[in-house]
C-alpha positions in Angstrom: 4.4 -3.0 -37.1 3.3 -1.6 -33.7 0.0 -2.7 -32.3 -2.4 0.3 -32.5 -3.9 -0.8 -29.1 -0.7 -0.2 -27.2 -1.5 3.4 -26.3 -5.0 2.4 -25.2 -3.5 -0.3 -22.9 -1.0 2.2 -21.5 -3.7 4.8 -20.6 -5.8 2.1 -19.0 -2.9 0.9 -17.0 -2.2 4.4 -15.7 -5.8 4.8 -14.6 -5.8 1.4 -12.8 -2.4 1.9 -11.2 -3.2 5.4 -9.8 -6.6 4.4 -8.5 -5.4 1.2 -6.7 -2.4 3.0 -5.2 -4.7 5.7 -3.7 -7.2 3.2 -2.4 -4.4 1.2 -0.7 -3.0 4.5 0.5 -6.2 5.3 2.3 -6.0 2.0 4.2 -2.2 2.4 4.8 -2.6 5.8 6.4 -4.9 4.3 9.1 -2.0 2.1 10.1 0.5 5.0 10.1 2.1 4.1 6.8 3.2 6.6 4.2 1.8 6.6 0.7 5.1 5.1 -0.7 4.5 1.9 1.3 1.0 1.7 -0.1 2.4 1.9 -3.6 4.8 -1.0 -2.9 1.9 -3.2 -1.7 -0.3 -2.0 -4.6 2.3 -2.9 -7.1 2.5 -6.5 -5.9 -1.3 -6.7 -5.7 -1.6 -5.8 -9.3 0.8 -8.5 -10.4 0.5 -12.3 -10.6 0.7 -12.6 -6.8 -2.8 -11.4 -6.1 -4.8 -10.0 -9.1 -3.3 -12.6 -11.5 -3.9 -15.4 -9.0 -7.6 -14.7 -8.3 -8.6 -12.9 -11.5 -6.1 -14.0 -14.1 -8.3 -12.9 -17.1 -8.8 -9.5 -15.7 -5.1 -9.1 -15.0 -4.2 -10.3 -18.5 -6.8 -7.8 -19.9 -5.2 -4.9 -18.1 -1.5 -5.9 -18.4 -1.4 -8.2 -21.5 1.9 -10.0 -22.2 1.7 -12.2 -25.2 3.1 -12.3 -28.8 0.8 -9.6 -30.1 0.9 -7.1 -27.3 4.2 -7.9 -25.7 5.2 -4.2 -25.7 2.2 -3.0 -23.6 3.9 -3.6 -20.3 7.3 -2.3 -21.5 5.7 1.2 -21.8 5.7 1.3 -18.0 9.4 0.8 -17.7 10.8 4.0 -19.2 8.2 6.0 -17.4 9.1 4.4 -14.1 12.8 5.2 -14.7 12.0 8.8 -15.4 10.0 8.9 -12.1 12.9 7.5 -10.2 15.5 9.9 -11.6 13.3 12.9 -11.2 12.4 12.1 -7.7 16.0 11.6 -6.7 16.8 14.9 -8.4 14.3 16.5 -6.0 15.8 14.6 -3.0 19.2 15.9 -4.0 18.0 19.5 -4.0 16.7 19.0 -0.5 19.9 17.3 0.8 21.5 19.3 3.6 25.2 19.1 2.9 25.9 21.5 5.8 24.3 19.2 8.3 26.0 16.1 6.8 29.4 17.9 7.4 28.5 18.6 11.0 27.5 14.9 11.5 30.0 13.3 9.3 31.5 11.0 12.0 28.1 9.5 12.8 27.1 9.3 9.1 30.3 7.5 8.1 30.2 5.2 11.1 26.6 4.2 10.5 27.3 3.8 6.8 30.2 1.5 7.4 28.3 -0.6 9.9 25.3 -0.7 7.5 27.5 -2.0 4.8 30.0 -4.4 6.4 27.6 -6.3 8.7 24.8 -7.0 6.2 27.3 -7.7 3.4 29.1 -10.4 5.5 25.9 -12.0 6.7 24.3 -11.8 3.3 27.4 -13.2 1.6 27.4 -16.2 4.0 23.7 -16.7 3.3 24.4 -16.5 -0.4 27.1 -19.2 -0.1 24.7 -21.4 1.8 21.9 -20.9 -0.8 24.2 -21.5 -3.7 25.5 -24.8 -2.3 22.3 -26.2 -0.7 19.4 -24.9 -2.8 18.4 -24.0 -6.3 17.7 -20.3 -5.6 20.5 -19.3 -7.9 20.4 -20.4 -11.5 22.5 -23.2 -12.8 25.9 -22.1 -13.9 26.1 -19.2 -11.4 29.3 -19.0 -9.4 29.4 -19.2 -5.6 31.4 -15.9 -5.5 28.9 -14.0 -7.6 26.0 -15.4 -5.6 27.6 -14.4 -2.3 28.5 -10.8 -3.5 25.1 -10.2 -5.1 23.1 -11.3 -2.0 25.5 -9.4 0.2 25.0 -6.2 -1.9 21.3 -6.7 -1.7 21.4 -6.8 2.1 23.5 -3.6 2.1 20.8 -1.6 0.3 18.9 1.1 2.1 15.7 2.5 0.5 17.3 5.8 -0.3 14.4 7.4 -2.2 11.9 5.8 0.2 14.0 6.8 3.2 13.8 10.4 2.0 10.0 10.1 1.7 9.7 8.5 5.2 11.9 11.3 6.7 9.7 13.9 5.0 6.6 12.1 6.2 7.9 12.0 9.8 9.0 15.7 9.7 12.7 14.8 10.1 14.1 17.0 7.3 17.1 19.0 8.6 17.3 17.1 11.9 20.4 15.1 13.0 18.5 11.8 12.9 17.2 12.4 9.4 20.4 13.8 8.0 22.6 11.0 9.5 20.2 8.4 8.1 20.0 9.8 4.6 23.7 10.6 4.5 24.6 7.0 5.5 22.0 5.6 3.2 23.5 7.5 0.2 26.9 6.1 0.9 25.6 2.6 1.5 23.6 2.5 -1.8 26.6 3.9 -3.8 28.8 1.2 -2.4 26.2 -1.4 -3.1 26.0 -0.4 -6.7 29.7 -0.6 -7.0 29.5 -4.2 -5.7 26.8 -4.9 -8.2 29.1 -3.5 -10.9 31.8 -5.9 -9.8 29.4 -8.9 -10.0 28.1 -7.9 -13.4 31.6 -7.4 -14.7 32.6 -10.8 -13.5 29.7 -12.4 -15.3 30.6 -10.5 -18.5 34.3 -11.4 -17.8 35.2 -7.8 -18.1 37.0 -6.3 -15.1 37.2 -3.0 -16.8 33.4 -2.7 -16.5 33.7 -2.4 -12.7 36.6 0.0 -12.9 34.6 2.1 -15.3 31.6 2.2 -12.9 33.6 3.1 -9.8 36.2 5.4 -11.4 33.6 7.0 -13.7 31.3 7.6 -10.7 34.0 9.3 -8.7 34.9 11.5 -11.7 31.2 12.4 -12.2 30.8 13.5 -8.6 33.9 15.6 -8.8 32.8 17.2 -12.1 29.4 18.1 -10.7 30.8 19.5 -7.5 33.8 21.4 -9.0 32.4 22.5 -12.4 28.6 22.3 -12.6 27.7 23.7 -9.1 29.9 26.9 -9.5 28.6 27.4 -13.0 25.0 27.3 -11.9 25.7 29.7 -9.0 27.0 32.2 -11.6 24.0 31.6 -13.9 21.4 31.9 -11.0 20.6 35.5 -11.8 19.8 34.7 -15.4 17.6 31.7 -14.5 15.5 33.5 -12.0 13.3 36.6 -12.1 11.6 38.4 -9.2 12.7 35.6 -6.8 11.1 32.8 -8.9 12.6 30.2 -11.3 11.9 31.1 -15.0 10.6 28.6 -17.5 14.0 28.4 -19.3 15.6 27.8 -15.9 13.2 24.9 -15.2 14.0 23.4 -18.6 17.8 23.7 -18.0 17.5 22.1 -14.6 15.4 19.2 -16.0 17.8 18.7 -18.9 20.8 18.6 -16.5 18.9 16.0 -14.5 18.4 13.9 -17.6 22.0 14.2 -18.6 23.2 13.2 -15.1 20.8 10.2 -15.1 22.1 9.2 -18.5 25.7 9.5 -17.4 25.4 7.3 -14.3 23.2 4.8 -16.2 25.9 4.5 -18.9 28.5 4.0 -16.1 26.4 1.1 -14.7 25.5 2.9 -11.5 21.8 3.5 -12.4 20.1 6.7 -13.3 18.9 7.5 -9.8 22.4 8.4 -8.7 22.9 10.8 -11.5 19.6 12.6 -10.7 20.5 12.8 -7.1 24.1 14.2 -7.6 22.9 16.8 -10.1 20.2 17.8 -7.6 22.8 18.6 -5.0 24.4 21.1 -7.4 21.3 23.2 -7.9 21.6 26.5 -6.0 19.3 26.6 -2.9 16.5 29.1 -2.9 14.4 30.2 -5.9 15.9 27.5 -8.2 15.3 24.5 -6.0 12.0 25.9 -4.8 10.8 26.4 -8.3 11.8 22.9 -9.5 10.2 21.3 -6.5 7.0 23.2 -6.8 6.5 22.4 -10.4 7.9 18.8 -10.7 7.3 17.1 -7.3 3.5 16.7 -7.4 3.5 15.0 -10.9 6.5 12.9 -10.0 5.1 11.6 -6.7 1.5 11.2 -7.9 2.0 9.8 -11.4 5.5 8.5 -12.1 6.7 6.7 -9.0 3.7 4.4 -8.8 4.6 3.1 -12.2 7.9 1.7 -10.9 6.2 -0.2 -8.1 3.7 -1.7 -10.5 6.4 -2.7 -12.9 8.2 -4.6 -10.1 5.0 -6.1 -8.9 4.2 -7.5 -12.3 7.4 -9.6 -12.1 6.8 -10.8 -8.5 5.3 -14.2 -8.1 4.9 -14.9 -4.4 3.0 -18.1 -5.3 6.4 -19.7 -6.1 7.0 -19.9 -2.3 4.6 -22.8 -2.0 6.6 -25.0 0.4 7.4 -24.9 4.1 11.1 -24.8 3.3 10.6 -22.0 0.9 8.9 -19.8 3.5 11.6 -20.8 6.1 14.3 -19.6 3.8 12.3 -16.4 3.2 12.1 -15.9 7.0 15.9 -16.5 7.2 16.5 -13.8 4.5 14.3 -11.4 6.6 16.1 -12.1 9.8 19.5 -11.6 8.3 18.4 -8.4 6.7 17.0 -7.0 9.9 19.9 -8.0 12.1 22.7 -7.0 9.7 21.3 -3.6 9.0 19.1 -2.3 11.7 21.0 -3.5 14.8 24.5 -2.7 13.4 23.4 0.9 12.4 21.9 1.5 15.9 25.1 0.4 17.6 27.3 2.5 15.3 25.2 5.6 16.0 25.5 5.0 19.7 29.3 4.5 19.5 29.6 8.0 17.9 27.7 9.7 20.7 24.2 9.9 19.2 21.6 9.7 22.0 19.9 6.3 22.3 16.5 7.5 21.1 17.9 9.0 18.0 20.3 6.0 17.4 17.3 3.7 17.5 15.5 5.9 15.0 18.5 5.8 12.7 18.7 2.0 12.9 15.0 1.6 12.1 15.2 4.1 9.2 18.3 2.4 7.7 16.6 -1.0 7.9 13.9 0.1 5.3 14.9 -1.1 1.9 12.0 -0.7 -0.4 12.6 1.1 -3.7 16.4 0.6 -4.1 16.1 -3.1 -3.1 13.5 -3.5 -5.9 15.8 -1.8 -8.4 18.8 -4.0 -7.6 16.9 -7.3 -7.5 15.1 -6.4 -10.7 18.6 -6.0 -12.3 19.6 -9.3 -10.8 16.6 -11.1 -12.2 17.0 -9.5 -15.7 20.7 -10.5 -15.8 19.9 -14.1 -14.7 21.7 -13.7 -11.3 18.8 -15.0 -9.2 15.8 -17.2 -9.7 12.2 -16.1 -9.6 11.8 -17.8 -6.2 14.7 -15.8 -4.7 13.4 -12.7 -6.4 10.0 -13.2 -4.6 11.8 -13.7 -1.3 13.7 -10.5 -1.7 10.6 -8.6 -2.7 8.9 -9.8 0.5 11.9 -8.8 2.5 11.9 -5.3 0.9 8.2 -4.8 1.7 8.4 -6.2 5.2 11.4 -4.1 6.3 9.8 -1.0 4.9 6.4 -1.8 6.5 8.1 -2.2 9.8 9.9 1.1 9.7 7.1 3.5 10.5 5.3 1.5 13.4 8.6 0.5 15.0 9.9 4.0 14.7 6.8 5.4 16.4 7.1 2.8 19.2 10.8 3.2 19.9 11.3 6.9 19.1 7.8 8.4 19.6 6.3 11.4 17.8 8.6 13.9 16.1 8.2 17.6 15.6 8.8 18.9 12.0 11.9 21.2 11.9 11.6 24.8 11.1 11.8 25.6 7.4 15.1 26.5 6.0 16.2 28.4 2.8 
């Protein structure tokens, strides 16, 4: 029988999460950091790393996790997944395919550099950790450890990247478009690598083929079938230049079905939301969905995910000098493999140095997607809690660095003119 106090716990958790996120956000803005970075930090602060360390009774009272109320925290999980999928749906609607086509050489080059270099360096680091440390659980194979850590290093904070680009006023610019286009490709490939690792653990090669082949088929179906269909239905779903309520419901239902499809394929719900978002006709439909859904998504749903991750992060496990040195090594490999290689790739394709530096800095932020992939790794028993904590620190550090380093290397940016 369900505990009748679960709903009370859930509403209390929402109030605490939103309040703390906004308080940390006020401080973060003084240092030039977007709200999303504040939410990452707030999530860790609400977990055992800070609140649970200094005020364990208070933390347990807000986020109980015992035999009687075990389900109270799990309420946060589905809400956080909805927030991720809905936010990526909005990002997909704002994605400028026309500019990506005009900058495809740079986007592909940056993407390849942002995958190959960090994957190789991360894979070598994974082999070292597997053979010389206990950061991977007993019974894990060297191959799976190397591929998982390599895939983790490939990740770009795709949703977070979109928010930072918006925060910096880079929507529609070459710098912002190349970065988000390359980030989308990188994260898609990283999820394919993760699918290969998970299938090897389950000893089912068909699982990886289903993820990769199914993902390609899904993209083609959305591009060739759903998008033309919605263009034909646009007149029925809008009235007087505004999206109707039935139109909004249909868009949200399509988002949910897309998220469900990619989740079933093992590619995570965020990609389904994003791909379906790219198929929504630009204009009244995208404007209507964004106007109605974005405020609630950003203000309420996304902070839930950061808190859910923070509740599983135990930075206190890094209580030795060697542990912190390994954490520093993870951070250095992440920064070198991603940021430097993406900068060089952008320069090699003719992007001016100032913009290339900006692309390298933006691509180095990992945040949200990194938290997703390492949470999966932890849930599936691929990594230890200690390595999980190291990767969380790396995700936060690389994302914290993005805004101040961008301002130092690139300077202030001017928001682009609005576009239909």
